[in-house]
N, C-alpha and C positions, 0 to 999 in steps of 0.2 A: 804328156801333160802330168805334173806333179798332183799327187792325191794326199790330202791331210789324213793320215790313218791313225787309228786307235791301235796300239800294239798292246797285247795283252801277255805277260810274262808268267807263265805256269799253265798247264792243262790240266789242273784238277777241278774240284767242284767249282770253286768260287771262279776260277779263271774260265771254265766253259761258261758258266752262266753269265759272266760278265761280257765274253765275246758274243754270244748269242743275242743278249739284250742289246748291245752297241750296235749290232748289226742289223737287228730289227728296228733300230731307231734311225737307220739310214747311214750309218758310218761304214767305211772301209775299214775292215779289221785283219790284223795279223795276229794269230796266235802262236807264240813260240814256247815249245815243249821239249826239254831235253831227251826225254824218253822216246822210244820208237813210237809208243801208242799212248793217247791221253787216257787219262782216268785210272792210273795205276793204282792208287790208294782206295779208290772206290770200290775196286774189286774185292778188297779184304774187309771192308766195314760190314757191322751187322754179320759178322761170321759168314761173310760170302753173300749175304741176302740183302744188303743195303738198307739200313734204317734210314729212309729219306727223310723223314721229320717227325714232330709229335705233334698230334692232331689234338691239343690243349687250348684252353682259353689264355687271354693275355697275361692274368695274374700269375698263373702256374709256369706260363713260359717265361716271366721275366725272373720268377723265384728259381727257376732251373739254369739259370746263367749269372752265377755269383759274381764273376769278375767283370766289373764294368758294363753290367748289364743295361744301365741307363742310358749309355751311349748308342745302344742299339734302337732305342724307342722308334726313331723316325724310320729307319731300315726296316724293322719287323712290322710297323703299320703299312708301309708301301708294299711289302712283299712278304707276307706270314706264311704260316702253315697251311691255311686254305689255298693259298697262291701258290704255293709249291705242288700241292695235290693236283690242282687244276693245270698247271704248267705240263707235269709228266702226263697226266691223262690225255693232255692235248697232243703229246709226242706218241700216244699210242701205248703208254706203259700204265696198264691197270693197277690200281693201288688197293690195299687192304689195311685196316686199323686192328692191332691186336692189343694184347694186355699192356697196360700203361700207356695207352694212346700211341703206341709205337706204329709208325706207318712203313709198310714194305710194299715193293711189288708183288701183285698176286702170283707171279711166276716164282718168287723167292730167289731170284737171280740178279746178283748186282750186274752182271755182264749186259742184261736187256737195258738197265739204266744207262750204263756207258755208251752202248750201242745207240740209243735214242739220243743222247746229248751229241755224240759223234755225228750222227746223220743230219741233224738239226744245224750244227755247225756248217757241214755241207750244204744243205739246202739255204742256208742264209748267206753263202758266198764266202764264208770266213777261210782265209788263207792260213793254213797249218803248215808249220815248218819245224823240224827237228832242230832246236837250236837253243840258245839261254841267252839272256841279257847279262852283260859282263861290266858295263859301266854307263854312267849318266853324266850329262853336261849341264849345268845349272848356271844360267846367267841371269842377274837381276831377278832373282827369286822366281825363275820362270824355266820351265824345261826347255833346253835348247838342243839336246842332242842325246841319242842312244845308240850304245854300243853292243853288238851281239858277238857271240863267240866266232860263228862261221859267216854271218852276213856282213859283218863289219859295221859300219856307220848306217843307221837306219834314217836318212835324212828327211823322209817324208812322215815320220812320227811326231804327231804334235799332241799326243796324249797317251800316258803309258800306265798300265794298271799292273801293280806289282801283285801278283797272286801265286806266289812261290812256296807258299805253305810253310810249316814251322820247322823244327828239327826232329820230329818224331818219325820212325819208319823211314830211315834215309835211303834204304834201297828202293822206295817207290819214288824217289826224286827230291823228297824235302831234304835238301841239305843245308838249309839256312842261308842261301845266297841273298834272299830278300833282307835279311837283317843288314848284311853288309852294305847292300845299296841304298837301303833307307839311311843307315848312319851316315854314309857319305853324301847325302842330301841335307844332312843336318838334323835329322831326326832321333831322339832319344829312344834307346831300346831298353825296356824293362827287363832285368834279368830273366832268362828263360828257365823253366823247369818243366818235367813231365806233369800232366795231369791225366787222370784216367790211366794210371800205371799200376803196375804189380808193386808189392811191398816187401821189403826185407824184414828178416828177422833173425837174431841171434839165438832164439829157442831151439835147442836140438830136435824137438819134437818134429819140426817141419820137414827136416831132412828124412826123418824115421817114417814120415807119413806121405812123403812125395808121390805124387800121382794120385791121392786119394781125393775125389770130388764129393762134396757134401751137398746135398740138395734140400731144400725146405728147412734151411736152419735160419737162425736170426743173428745178424752181426751187429754189435755196438762197438763203436770206436770211442774211447775216453782219452782225453788229453792229460797232462801230468797233474791238473787241478782237480780232475775226477768229473770233468764236464763231458758229457755225452755229446759228440759233434756229428755223429752218423749212426743210424739205426734203421735196419731194412731186412726183410725176409729175403731169400733167394738163394744162390748158389755160390760156393766158393771151392777153391783148389789149394792144395797143399802142394809146395815145390820144394826143390832142394833148397831155394833160397829164402823162402818164406811163404807168402801167400798170394795167390792170383784169382782169377775168375769174376764174374760180373759183380758181385757185391764189393770184392776189394777194389775193383776199378772205381766204382762210384764212390766208394769211401774216400779214395786217395785224392779226390777233388775237393774234400773238406778239410785237408790236412795241410799243414805248413810245418815242416820238420825244422825249418829255421827259428821257428818260435816255441816250437813244444815237442815234447815226446809223446808217444801215443801207445796205447795197448788195445788189441782187438779181443773183444769178449764175445765168444761164439755160444749161443744156446742151441745146443743139439737137439732139445726136444721143445721147441717153442709152442707146440699145440697143447702142452700140458703145463699147467701152473704146478707150483712145487707141492701142493697138496695131492693133486692127481698123479704126479709123476711118483710121490712117495708110496701111494696106493699102488701103482704100477709095479714099483721095486719089491714090495711085500709080496705081492701076488707071484711075480717071476720068480723070487727067491723061495717062496713057499713050495712052488712046482719043481725047483731044481735044488731042494734043500740037501741032497746027498752028492750034489755034483760040485766040481770045484768053481771057484769065483770067475775064471776064465770063460767057462761055459755060460755062466749066467749072463755076463758082459757081452758074450757072442749074440745074445737074442736082442740087446739094446743098440749096439753100435757096429759099425764095420769091423771085420776081424783085426785089421791092422790098427785099429785104435785100441784094442784090448790090453795090450802091454804098457801103453803109454797112460792109459786111465789107470791100470793097476798101480804104476809108480806114483802117479799124483794122488791117489787116495792112500797110498801107503799100506795096501792089502796084498800080498802075495798072490800070484794067480792061482797057486794051489790050494789056496785055503778052501776048506768046505764051506758051502753057502750057510749051512746051519750054525757055523762057527762065527758069523760075521756079527759085529756087534751093532747096536742102534747108532752110535756116533760114528762108526764105519760107514754105515749105510747113508748117514748124513753127508759124509764127505762126498761119497758118490754122487749123491743128487745135486750137490753143489758143483760139482766138476762137469756134470751133465748140462747143468743150466748156465754154467759160466766157465768154458773151456778158454782160459786166458792166454794169449800170446803176445809178448812184447814185440813191439816194432819198432826197427832201427832206422829206416828210412826208405825211400821210393828207389825203384830199379832206375838205371840211367833214362834219360830222356829219349834215347834212341828207342827204347820200348814202350814208350806211351803212347797212348792211342792219339791223343793231342798234346800241343805244347800250350803252357800257360806262359805268359809274359810276351813281349814282342814290342812292336811300334806303339809308343805311348798314345793313347787315343785322344789325349788332350791337345794333339798336335794334327789332328785330323778332323775334318768337317763331317758331323755326323749324318748330315742329309746325304751329301755327295760322295763320301769317302775321299774327298779331295785332300791333299796336303795343304796344312795352313803356311807351310813354309815355302813350297814350290808348286807354282801353279802348273797345272797340266800332269801332275803325277797323283796318282791315286792308289789306293790299297783295298784288299778284299780278303776275306777268309782268316786263316790260321796265323798269318803273318801279324795281324793286329793283337793287341793286348785284350782279348776277349776270349773265354771259353765256358762251356757249359757242363752241365752232367752228361751222363748216359742217357739214351733214349731217343736220339735223333735231334738233339738240342745243337750239336756242334755242326751238323750238316744244315740245319736251317740256318744257322749264322752265315755259313758259307753262302748259301742261295740268296739270302737277303742281302748281304754286303756286296756279293757279285753283281746282283741286279742294280744296286745304287750306284755302283762304280760304273757299270756299264752305260748307264743311262746318262749319268752325269759327264762322262767322257765323250759320248757321242755327241751330246750338246754342244760341247767345247769345240770339236773339230767340224761339225756340221755347219757352225756360225762363223768360223774363221774366214 
């Protein structure tokens, strides 16, 4: 007896949510994942802790999805952060909310999230197969066939959900297959680029400071017109190519190097305004009056920054502190409050946490995630041209679009 199946291409966050939702709605579901195990990318999210969502209000949620956020109104209303938390707690994953409303499993283990999803797939009778979709057949604006690399023609597929991910972290299986399939189905693909990605700099200080992690600093990023496009307190890392770390990844989502150039401005002492910092310098210099400038700097910044700051202030490291003039102290204050690093561009998309760009959302029904060009074809997750900031927003997009696509795809095949 032939079964009208929902086929889900991709076993990441969006794909697993879509498969579980469709199965719970009564559909027979086949999940194709080219990797041996599902959820490979989930294992590395949130530094291995899996930042499931962000427990914030609607306004903050939408403000944290700058790219085509309005497209997600319906999906987020039907399955929002509260629903995500309830869903995982229903699977036995206890959750907690931390700074910035970030939600994590109490265990701090991404593996617990993947295991819970895997066992729910099994409980719901979803068939898992290590395979990938290689082609679609479309007739009269309707999905007429699906081909898989190992399984060949999937003649019983009546609805296909493409949840193949973007182009970031290709080692986890996100190879960009979905873009090709969507394009072959007639969809426009908005050019992809990395979002939440480390940034490159041609400033030689970065290579000299590589490996240095700065905590509790403020990062401001300004465009070439002097407008501040990002400002936040946190942690960043100097690397051989430029800057990385949580602050930098967040900042990258606000930047478009095709339209502007940018400069990072690091406040090394954000807890002190200029007046208080100057008083601190006077006190430190008074206590170290007969010491070298390098020793005085060592009490203010990490040792590796001392020669860099000495060069930027134009004060030789062996200058005696009591010989430093007022205007020289002013230069040091300015360097501490505004350590500027020119930015030349983002790292390759393969190194990004998420991909910006993808299937044009104007060609997708925002309620069902169904293609407006091909009936029976659905999209979910990073493949769509939507992305958010760090803090659990991108995983929430995956859960919400996966839920919407799974429910709509099930309705289609169950009523056939």
